[in-house]
C-alpha positions as CSV (number, residue, x, y, z in Angstrom):
1,I,-0.2,7.2,1.2
2,S,2.8,7.7,-1.0
3,Y,6.3,7.0,0.2
4,K,9.5,6.5,-1.8
5,K,7.5,6.0,-5.1
6,K,5.3,3.3,-3.4
7,N,1.6,3.8,-2.9
8,T,-0.1,2.3,0.2
9,T,-3.9,2.0,0.6
10,I,-5.7,3.2,3.7
11,P,-8.2,0.7,5.1
12,K,-11.9,1.6,4.4
13,N,-12.7,1.6,8.1
14,T,-10.0,4.2,8.9
15,D,-10.6,8.0,8.6
16,P,-7.7,9.5,6.7
17,A,-7.9,12.8,8.5
18,T,-7.3,11.2,11.9
19,L,-4.2,9.2,10.9
20,T,-1.0,10.0,12.8
21,L,2.5,9.8,11.4
22,E,3.2,6.6,13.4
23,Q,0.0,4.9,12.0
24,C,1.1,5.9,8.5
25,H,4.5,4.3,9.0
26,E,2.8,1.1,10.2
27,L,0.6,1.0,7.1
28,I,3.6,1.5,4.9
29,K,5.5,-1.4,6.6
30,A,2.5,-3.7,6.3
31,G,2.1,-2.8,2.6
32,A,5.8,-3.5,1.9
33,T,5.6,-7.0,3.2
34,R,2.6,-7.8,0.9
35,K,3.4,-9.0,-2.6
36,S,1.7,-7.9,-5.7
37,G,-0.7,-10.4,-7.2
38,K,-0.1,-9.3,-10.8
39,R,2.4,-11.2,-13.0
40,K,3.7,-9.9,-16.2
41,G,4.4,-12.2,-19.0
42,K,3.9,-12.8,-22.7
43,K,0.4,-12.5,-24.0
44,Q,-0.7,-15.8,-25.6
45,L,-2.6,-15.6,-28.8
């Protein structure tokens, strides 16, 4: 699901064709609270 330049994943146990607009909003809210695990920094040689 893409919303305001943010991508949110759909859980594997959910059929994308059956998602309602309300369910999509809930997934977007849940994805917004989750932080990214990647950190950017200098590459050490």
